[in-house]
Structure formats: structure tokens, C-alpha cells
PLY file of the C-alpha trace (Angstrom):
ply
format ascii 1.0
element vertex 447
property float x
property float y
property float z
element edge 446
property int vertex1
property int vertex2
end_header
21.91 -71.97 -237.29
18.41 -73.13 -238.04
15.93 -73.86 -234.97
15.78 -77.72 -236.10
19.38 -77.99 -236.25
19.84 -76.36 -232.80
17.20 -78.71 -231.31
19.22 -81.86 -232.81
22.45 -80.49 -231.40
20.87 -80.17 -227.92
19.48 -83.63 -228.22
22.84 -85.24 -229.11
24.81 -82.92 -226.29
22.10 -84.29 -223.82
22.54 -87.97 -225.07
26.41 -87.72 -224.72
26.30 -85.89 -221.19
23.09 -87.89 -219.73
22.88 -91.33 -221.35
19.84 -93.07 -221.11
19.18 -94.70 -218.00
19.59 -98.47 -218.12
17.16 -100.83 -216.40
18.42 -101.98 -213.02
17.30 -104.59 -210.73
17.58 -105.56 -207.07
18.31 -109.11 -205.89
15.80 -109.46 -202.97
16.14 -113.41 -202.77
18.04 -116.65 -203.66
18.49 -116.78 -207.28
17.21 -113.21 -208.12
14.22 -111.42 -208.43
12.07 -114.39 -210.09
14.05 -117.05 -208.19
15.38 -118.14 -211.89
18.98 -117.52 -212.21
18.56 -115.10 -214.69
20.02 -111.28 -214.20
17.99 -109.27 -216.47
19.87 -105.67 -216.33
21.42 -104.35 -219.45
24.44 -102.50 -219.95
26.92 -105.02 -218.31
30.45 -105.60 -219.23
31.23 -107.99 -222.12
34.86 -108.61 -220.89
36.67 -107.89 -217.91
39.26 -104.88 -217.97
42.99 -105.49 -217.71
43.55 -106.18 -213.85
39.75 -107.14 -213.29
36.74 -105.10 -212.58
36.42 -102.18 -210.35
36.02 -103.07 -206.43
33.24 -100.66 -205.08
34.00 -101.75 -201.43
34.96 -104.57 -199.14
33.65 -104.84 -195.71
34.58 -107.77 -193.05
32.06 -110.32 -192.09
31.86 -113.47 -189.86
31.80 -116.91 -191.57
28.68 -118.00 -193.29
27.34 -119.91 -196.49
24.28 -117.91 -197.03
24.30 -115.47 -199.90
23.77 -111.92 -199.66
20.62 -110.17 -201.08
20.08 -106.46 -202.24
16.71 -104.51 -201.87
15.74 -100.88 -201.55
19.33 -99.53 -201.49
20.46 -101.85 -198.93
22.41 -105.26 -198.64
21.38 -108.01 -196.13
23.45 -111.14 -195.02
23.90 -113.31 -192.40
26.68 -114.73 -190.57
28.13 -116.51 -187.38
30.47 -115.81 -184.67
31.63 -118.43 -182.33
31.68 -117.99 -178.30
34.90 -116.90 -176.77
36.81 -119.93 -175.76
34.39 -122.56 -177.56
36.02 -125.54 -179.05
35.58 -125.42 -182.88
35.37 -128.74 -184.53
37.21 -127.86 -187.61
39.13 -130.86 -187.80
36.21 -133.22 -188.00
33.18 -131.78 -189.83
30.98 -134.72 -188.69
31.83 -134.01 -184.95
28.39 -132.77 -183.92
29.44 -131.47 -180.66
27.62 -128.39 -179.36
29.52 -125.25 -179.89
28.29 -122.12 -178.47
27.87 -118.79 -180.68
25.65 -116.33 -182.05
24.11 -115.73 -185.45
23.73 -112.35 -187.08
21.73 -110.45 -189.46
23.67 -107.54 -191.02
22.33 -104.76 -193.16
24.86 -102.55 -194.93
24.36 -99.56 -197.46
24.48 -100.85 -200.99
26.33 -97.82 -202.13
29.31 -97.73 -199.48
29.27 -100.93 -197.47
28.56 -98.90 -194.31
26.83 -101.08 -191.56
23.27 -99.63 -190.93
22.23 -102.19 -188.43
22.54 -105.54 -187.17
20.44 -107.95 -185.31
22.32 -110.86 -183.42
20.86 -113.75 -181.32
22.26 -117.00 -179.21
22.56 -119.91 -181.74
24.51 -122.96 -180.50
25.42 -125.07 -183.45
25.38 -129.06 -183.38
25.76 -129.39 -187.07
28.15 -130.77 -189.69
30.17 -127.93 -191.23
29.33 -125.55 -188.61
30.73 -122.55 -190.00
27.48 -120.29 -190.28
24.00 -119.94 -191.55
23.10 -121.68 -194.90
19.80 -119.89 -196.24
19.89 -116.62 -198.27
17.39 -113.87 -197.01
14.31 -112.90 -198.45
13.28 -109.14 -198.33
9.85 -107.96 -199.56
7.49 -104.97 -198.37
9.91 -103.46 -195.90
10.50 -106.83 -194.14
13.42 -109.02 -194.26
13.08 -112.94 -193.57
15.90 -114.95 -192.43
16.52 -118.66 -191.30
19.43 -119.64 -189.40
21.00 -123.25 -189.38
19.43 -124.26 -186.18
15.90 -123.30 -187.12
15.60 -119.77 -185.95
13.18 -118.05 -188.42
12.79 -114.12 -188.10
10.81 -111.44 -189.76
12.62 -107.99 -189.17
11.90 -104.55 -190.00
14.07 -103.89 -192.94
14.50 -100.28 -191.83
15.95 -100.72 -188.27
16.22 -104.42 -187.52
13.64 -104.63 -185.19
11.95 -108.07 -184.53
8.37 -108.20 -185.97
7.94 -112.04 -185.42
9.93 -115.14 -184.91
9.76 -118.85 -184.86
11.92 -121.67 -183.58
11.53 -124.85 -185.53
12.92 -127.32 -183.08
11.12 -125.72 -180.09
7.93 -124.82 -181.98
7.58 -128.25 -183.92
9.58 -130.92 -182.10
11.83 -131.32 -184.88
15.70 -132.11 -185.05
18.26 -130.15 -186.97
19.21 -131.82 -190.11
22.99 -132.95 -190.42
24.02 -129.99 -192.34
21.42 -127.60 -190.91
18.36 -125.94 -191.88
19.43 -124.84 -195.14
16.32 -124.64 -197.68
15.88 -120.92 -198.62
12.56 -119.91 -197.77
9.92 -119.23 -200.27
7.72 -115.87 -200.14
4.62 -116.40 -202.11
1.79 -113.78 -201.54
1.03 -113.68 -197.89
2.84 -117.03 -197.27
6.39 -117.61 -196.22
6.70 -121.34 -197.02
9.78 -123.16 -195.28
10.98 -126.79 -195.01
10.76 -127.84 -191.54
10.63 -131.72 -191.23
8.80 -134.02 -189.07
5.58 -135.92 -189.18
2.88 -133.70 -191.00
5.21 -130.57 -190.62
7.76 -131.21 -193.62
6.52 -127.75 -195.17
4.77 -125.01 -193.28
3.38 -121.77 -194.51
3.57 -118.90 -192.23
1.67 -115.66 -192.34
4.55 -113.05 -193.46
3.12 -110.36 -191.46
2.31 -112.33 -188.06
4.12 -115.66 -188.31
0.91 -117.28 -187.75
0.84 -120.92 -189.18
-1.41 -120.81 -192.24
-1.10 -124.45 -193.20
1.20 -127.64 -192.68
1.92 -130.53 -195.04
3.98 -133.70 -195.66
5.87 -135.74 -193.36
9.66 -136.36 -193.86
11.92 -138.02 -191.29
14.68 -135.66 -193.13
13.30 -132.72 -194.74
16.63 -132.43 -197.04
17.97 -128.95 -197.98
16.02 -128.14 -201.43
14.12 -124.84 -201.54
10.45 -124.86 -202.22
9.57 -123.87 -205.70
6.35 -122.77 -207.46
5.58 -124.05 -210.98
2.75 -123.47 -213.65
1.40 -126.91 -215.06
-1.91 -128.10 -215.73
-3.34 -124.88 -215.76
-2.57 -123.99 -212.03
0.23 -123.04 -209.84
1.89 -126.02 -208.01
4.43 -125.77 -205.07
7.18 -128.35 -205.46
8.69 -129.92 -202.30
11.53 -132.17 -202.73
12.68 -133.78 -199.68
14.71 -136.87 -199.15
12.11 -139.40 -199.94
10.05 -137.95 -202.73
9.21 -135.00 -205.12
5.87 -133.63 -204.32
3.27 -130.91 -205.39
1.14 -129.19 -203.01
-1.54 -126.40 -203.48
0.14 -123.42 -202.70
-2.92 -121.85 -201.09
-3.92 -124.77 -198.66
-0.72 -127.17 -198.72
-3.13 -129.99 -199.97
-1.12 -132.75 -201.78
-1.57 -132.90 -205.45
1.02 -135.69 -206.47
3.94 -137.29 -205.31
6.63 -139.30 -206.96
8.98 -141.50 -204.70
12.49 -140.57 -204.94
14.83 -141.87 -202.02
17.66 -139.62 -201.77
20.86 -141.08 -200.11
22.32 -139.04 -197.23
18.91 -136.83 -197.62
21.12 -134.44 -199.97
18.20 -133.16 -201.89
20.06 -129.62 -202.24
19.63 -128.16 -205.67
16.32 -126.59 -206.67
13.89 -128.38 -208.93
13.78 -126.65 -212.28
10.92 -126.84 -214.83
11.40 -126.87 -218.74
8.03 -126.82 -220.31
6.14 -129.85 -219.26
9.31 -131.46 -217.74
10.61 -131.04 -213.89
14.15 -132.05 -213.12
15.81 -132.77 -209.96
19.55 -133.83 -209.24
21.52 -135.03 -206.31
25.12 -136.04 -205.52
24.73 -139.70 -204.97
21.59 -140.57 -206.96
22.07 -138.53 -210.20
19.33 -137.19 -212.16
15.43 -137.42 -212.23
13.30 -136.15 -214.92
9.49 -136.01 -214.45
6.81 -135.62 -217.16
4.20 -133.32 -216.05
0.67 -134.04 -216.81
-0.89 -131.09 -218.85
-4.46 -131.86 -218.15
-4.53 -132.44 -214.43
-1.79 -132.18 -211.67
0.45 -135.18 -211.89
3.72 -136.26 -212.90
5.44 -139.57 -214.16
9.36 -140.48 -214.32
10.50 -139.86 -217.92
13.92 -140.79 -217.29
16.19 -141.31 -214.35
19.84 -142.58 -213.36
19.82 -146.03 -212.26
23.09 -146.31 -210.61
23.60 -144.72 -206.90
27.34 -143.50 -207.28
29.23 -140.47 -206.55
32.23 -141.41 -209.02
30.92 -143.36 -211.75
28.25 -140.86 -213.00
25.88 -141.26 -216.08
23.85 -137.96 -216.16
24.20 -135.11 -213.95
25.04 -135.61 -210.19
24.95 -132.16 -208.75
25.60 -131.49 -205.26
25.07 -127.48 -204.59
24.89 -126.39 -208.30
21.40 -125.76 -209.29
21.38 -126.61 -212.99
20.44 -124.24 -215.74
17.35 -125.48 -218.42
16.80 -123.99 -221.47
16.04 -124.70 -225.23
15.78 -128.59 -224.47
19.00 -128.88 -222.61
20.54 -129.09 -219.13
23.57 -127.43 -218.13
25.13 -128.15 -214.64
27.88 -129.01 -212.61
28.40 -132.54 -211.73
29.99 -133.74 -208.49
33.58 -133.52 -209.35
33.46 -130.33 -211.22
32.35 -131.84 -214.59
30.44 -129.05 -216.31
27.86 -130.76 -218.56
25.28 -130.40 -221.17
22.40 -133.00 -221.42
19.45 -133.56 -223.82
16.54 -132.66 -221.24
13.99 -134.95 -223.10
16.51 -138.25 -222.96
19.19 -137.36 -220.43
21.78 -138.08 -223.29
25.09 -136.41 -222.42
25.89 -133.68 -225.15
29.53 -132.74 -224.06
31.59 -132.44 -220.72
34.30 -129.77 -219.89
36.58 -129.93 -216.79
38.46 -126.85 -217.51
35.76 -124.33 -216.89
35.17 -125.07 -213.18
38.31 -126.99 -212.06
40.81 -125.95 -214.58
41.22 -129.78 -215.66
41.10 -131.36 -212.27
38.30 -133.64 -210.73
37.67 -132.33 -207.58
35.01 -133.68 -205.35
31.96 -131.47 -204.65
33.61 -128.98 -206.98
30.81 -126.13 -207.47
30.00 -122.99 -209.45
26.86 -120.80 -209.32
25.25 -120.29 -212.72
23.51 -116.95 -213.50
22.28 -115.92 -217.02
22.64 -112.47 -218.25
21.35 -111.71 -221.75
23.02 -114.32 -224.03
25.99 -115.28 -221.83
26.31 -116.73 -218.38
28.30 -115.39 -215.14
29.67 -118.39 -213.16
31.11 -118.08 -209.77
33.54 -121.01 -209.29
34.41 -122.38 -205.99
37.79 -120.99 -206.25
36.76 -117.35 -206.08
36.95 -116.82 -209.82
34.11 -115.00 -211.86
33.80 -116.31 -215.13
31.93 -114.82 -218.38
31.07 -117.73 -220.58
28.64 -118.84 -223.29
26.81 -122.23 -223.20
25.23 -124.01 -225.90
24.64 -127.51 -227.21
27.95 -126.76 -229.26
29.95 -126.39 -226.32
30.97 -123.92 -223.62
33.17 -120.92 -224.34
35.10 -118.96 -221.77
35.16 -115.24 -222.54
36.85 -113.79 -219.57
37.83 -114.48 -215.96
38.57 -112.29 -212.89
39.24 -113.05 -209.30
36.31 -112.00 -207.14
37.16 -113.41 -203.90
39.87 -115.39 -201.97
38.38 -118.71 -201.10
38.49 -119.21 -197.16
36.75 -122.55 -196.41
38.89 -125.62 -196.28
37.64 -128.77 -197.89
39.28 -131.78 -198.91
42.81 -130.17 -198.94
41.59 -126.98 -201.02
39.92 -123.79 -200.16
36.45 -122.95 -201.63
33.93 -120.49 -201.71
30.59 -121.89 -201.63
28.11 -118.96 -201.13
25.76 -117.73 -203.72
26.45 -114.22 -205.04
23.84 -111.53 -205.93
23.63 -109.56 -209.19
22.11 -106.33 -208.55
22.14 -102.70 -209.91
25.28 -103.45 -212.26
27.13 -105.11 -209.55
28.16 -108.53 -208.00
28.03 -108.81 -204.23
29.63 -111.82 -203.03
31.01 -113.21 -199.84
33.38 -115.58 -198.40
34.05 -116.29 -194.56
36.03 -113.15 -194.07
34.67 -110.35 -196.27
31.78 -108.97 -198.43
32.57 -107.34 -201.70
30.68 -105.28 -204.01
32.18 -105.21 -207.76
31.14 -103.04 -210.62
30.40 -105.00 -213.72
28.87 -101.98 -215.69
30.16 -101.31 -219.16
0 1
1 2
2 3
3 4
4 5
5 6
6 7
7 8
8 9
9 10
10 11
11 12
12 13
13 14
14 15
15 16
16 17
17 18
18 19
19 20
20 21
21 22
22 23
23 24
24 25
25 26
26 27
27 28
28 29
29 30
30 31
31 32
32 33
33 34
34 35
35 36
36 37
37 38
38 39
39 40
40 41
41 42
42 43
43 44
44 45
45 46
46 47
47 48
48 49
49 50
50 51
51 52
52 53
53 54
54 55
55 56
56 57
57 58
58 59
59 60
60 61
61 62
62 63
63 64
64 65
65 66
66 67
67 68
68 69
69 70
70 71
71 72
72 73
73 74
74 75
75 76
76 77
77 78
78 79
79 80
80 81
81 82
82 83
83 84
84 85
85 86
86 87
87 88
88 89
89 90
90 91
91 92
92 93
93 94
94 95
95 96
96 97
97 98
98 99
99 100
100 101
101 102
102 103
103 104
104 105
105 106
106 107
107 108
108 109
109 110
110 111
111 112
112 113
113 114
114 115
115 116
116 117
117 118
118 119
119 120
120 121
121 122
122 123
123 124
124 125
125 126
126 127
127 128
128 129
129 130
130 131
131 132
132 133
133 134
134 135
135 136
136 137
137 138
138 139
139 140
140 141
141 142
142 143
143 144
144 145
145 146
146 147
147 148
148 149
149 150
150 151
151 152
152 153
153 154
154 155
155 156
156 157
157 158
158 159
159 160
160 161
161 162
162 163
163 164
164 165
165 166
166 167
167 168
168 169
169 170
170 171
171 172
172 173
173 174
174 175
175 176
176 177
177 178
178 179
179 180
180 181
181 182
182 183
183 184
184 185
185 186
186 187
187 188
188 189
189 190
190 191
191 192
192 193
193 194
194 195
195 196
196 197
197 198
198 199
199 200
200 201
201 202
202 203
203 204
204 205
205 206
206 207
207 208
208 209
209 210
210 211
211 212
212 213
213 214
214 215
215 216
216 217
217 218
218 219
219 220
220 221
221 222
222 223
223 224
224 225
225 226
226 227
227 228
228 229
229 230
230 231
231 232
232 233
233 234
234 235
235 236
236 237
237 238
238 239
239 240
240 241
241 242
242 243
243 244
244 245
245 246
246 247
247 248
248 249
249 250
250 251
251 252
252 253
253 254
254 255
255 256
256 257
257 258
258 259
259 260
260 261
261 262
262 263
263 264
264 265
265 266
266 267
267 268
268 269
269 270
270 271
271 272
272 273
273 274
274 275
275 276
276 277
277 278
278 279
279 280
280 281
281 282
282 283
283 284
284 285
285 286
286 287
287 288
288 289
289 290
290 291
291 292
292 293
293 294
294 295
295 296
296 297
297 298
298 299
299 300
300 301
301 302
302 303
303 304
304 305
305 306
306 307
307 308
308 309
309 310
310 311
311 312
312 313
313 314
314 315
315 316
316 317
317 318
318 319
319 320
320 321
321 322
322 323
323 324
324 325
325 326
326 327
327 328
328 329
329 330
330 331
331 332
332 333
333 334
334 335
335 336
336 337
337 338
338 339
339 340
340 341
341 342
342 343
343 344
344 345
345 346
346 347
347 348
348 349
349 350
350 351
351 352
352 353
353 354
354 355
355 356
356 357
357 358
358 359
359 360
360 361
361 362
362 363
363 364
364 365
365 366
366 367
367 368
368 369
369 370
370 371
371 372
372 373
373 374
374 375
375 376
376 377
377 378
378 379
379 380
380 381
381 382
382 383
383 384
384 385
385 386
386 387
387 388
388 389
389 390
390 391
391 392
392 393
393 394
394 395
395 396
396 397
397 398
398 399
399 400
400 401
401 402
402 403
403 404
404 405
405 406
406 407
407 408
408 409
409 410
410 411
411 412
412 413
413 414
414 415
415 416
416 417
417 418
418 419
419 420
420 421
421 422
422 423
423 424
424 425
425 426
426 427
427 428
428 429
429 430
430 431
431 432
432 433
433 434
434 435
435 436
436 437
437 438
438 439
439 440
440 441
441 442
442 443
443 444
444 445
445 446
């Protein structure tokens, strides 16, 4: 056999025995590495195998709404344990009686699920739906940042869980806990950790990531709402979008100086979903008020209303009345889940409804506050539905197409006579990591 032929055979054998390494990504914050609901890994399964995808591990956790994150070979998640003998107000979610307990930050080995460390601290809850913390952690530079439902902000050493610095929103800034707790996922931008706090002049605050020192404070809001801060690019500069219960605002992310504001009174302060940019448009959506599309000024920081829902109604909906499902915008269209489980596609420029589908999320039923988290991978989407199903589907202006479906988790939170899962999943290194109120699971999605 000639030398070139031998080399070719050797290359073929190497390719078969040692296939090329596929790009793998951590999921270090809410909605992924770029905070945009896109999972950029290749080599992901096209269709679930018979019997569902392989479970890598399952570990018990305490209740919580916060999603897990993955960074540096570790998984970080927060949860809560009720104090022994404490009265739990499960029957009335609007009973705001104080319930004793602790919040916990848990660090696990990504490959095995083995617990590495935990940080636990007192956190008595006086919030509606007092299951556990809401905000997803952020991991960067060897630090993990967490925010609890009662405003306990921590910066911990990702290696061993030691406290580097901490803040207490209620004590430090004299604010009250929102009805559903502090829930806006903190945003790490350079040296700044940006949080929604609320109050007069302190609706948004930037802390130095290494020390917790306040760098700037901005805006006033009686109720800060629950929407995470977002950075967009417009008019040739970076703009920090803060959507609270009274208005959509843009700030200079370096100084907190207001750039523009558009009034937007949100019933019951349910500004929850993240503002989403599509070109020169900025979109927000809420359960009662519906949709608001802003046109961004291309020359200087500014915005004006392009179109909006006129009717405030949770039942008779015109556009998209999303509660917790942050919509996905691309190619001139909006894809999202309306407040009773209707998966909808709208024209971004006009708000015109292109299609509606009930089968994808709720299997044909209209269910109040129905929810599914939307993450794109390649040309298709992974949808984590509230019933615990993981769905592979395509979404386009011609309609949705379900490709495959598997049970990921058993729903454990009781709401309106049904059990649901409302926590955001993480997609990292070929796996999906998701939680309910009893367990955290890692499932293999590689081909």
C-alpha cells in the first residue's frame, strides 16, 4: 500500500474513532450566553429516541422558580426550605403572612450531579406564591451572583461558595418586597451588576461586581415590576432598557442617566417578560395590557409608539398577552405564548396576527397563565412546556410544526387545578438541565 494511501486510511480511522469535537457552550445566565434565547451548539438531536432522551442524573432539590445555570463544569441553582413547624399558605397564594425559612445557593458537579457546596441563609417570605426564589443566577469570572425573593443579593466565590459581598434591598434602600417577590434576573454588564430594586430614585441600581459598591442609581417606581434589565444597540450606542410598571425606559448603562422614556402603565405591575429588540423595533408584552411595539430613533436615543393593544383584558386578547413567556422575534415576526396557552405569530411591524395554535403548549385547552419557554437551536426550537414536556418544533409564518416530544419533568406546582413547571431550563454542553420543586435533572440531547 502506498504512503499516500496509508495516510488516507489513517485519517479515516482517526475520524471514525475520534470524531471532530463539536462546539459546546455553557449557559451562565438566564436565556443563555448572550441572553437571547439562542442555543448555539451543533450536533444536537433532531428527534427524540423511542422512550425519550437519556437522563444523565437526577438530584433532589427544594422548591423554587429560579432556573439553573451552567459554567465551568458546575451547575448552580437556588431554592428554599420552609422552617420546621412554619405555617405554609398554600391554599391562598395571596396570603402574605410571613413564613419562616431559608434560601439556598446550591453548586453541583455538571457531569455527575454531586453536590460541591451550598450557601444557606435566613429568608422569611411574605410574598404571593412563596415557593422559592425567582431570579436565575449569573456566573462570570469565578463569581456567582444570586438574588432571592426577599431582596437578598449575594456575590459568592464559585469555587467554594464563600461570600465575597452581599446587599439587602429592603434594609439598604428602604423598599418593600413586590407582591411576587424580587424576580428580575440581574444583568452583568462589564463591571456592573444591574438590578431592579424599586423606590424613589432607586428603581434600577448598578453595583460593582467585585465589591458590591453602588455605582449609580436611577429612576423612580412605586413597583419595579419583574422584567429583567436588557442591553440593546440603537442610534449608534448601547442603551439599557428598564421596563417597570409605569414606563419603558432607556438609560446610559455606564452612568444610569435617562435617555428616553415611554409611558406604559401595567395593570398589577406584571411587567415580567424581557423587552426584545428586532432591528429598529422594541417589543414588550404583559398579561393584562397586551403588546406594545416601539419604533427606535435611528439618529439619537429615543422611541415612539409604533402600535399597541388598546384593550386591557386577560381574556379578549388582540395581539400577544404574555405572562412569563419571553417571546422570540426574528425575520419580521413575533412568536410567543398568549395568556391562555395560545401560541401565536404576529407581524412585528403591524401586530397583525398571522396564526394561532393551541395544541403545541396546552394540547388544545385554554388554560390561564399557560407557559412555555422558547429556545432556538439551529433552524428549530426547543419548547419547555408547563406540563413538563420538552418539544422540538419549527416556527415560521406558515405555522408551527411539532417534530418530537418527550417528558422532561413531572409538574409539581399546583395552579388553577393543574400542576405546572414554571422554571427556565438551561441548555449547555449537549444537555438540558431543568428543575421542578423536587428535583433537578440533566438530560442528554446530543445526537
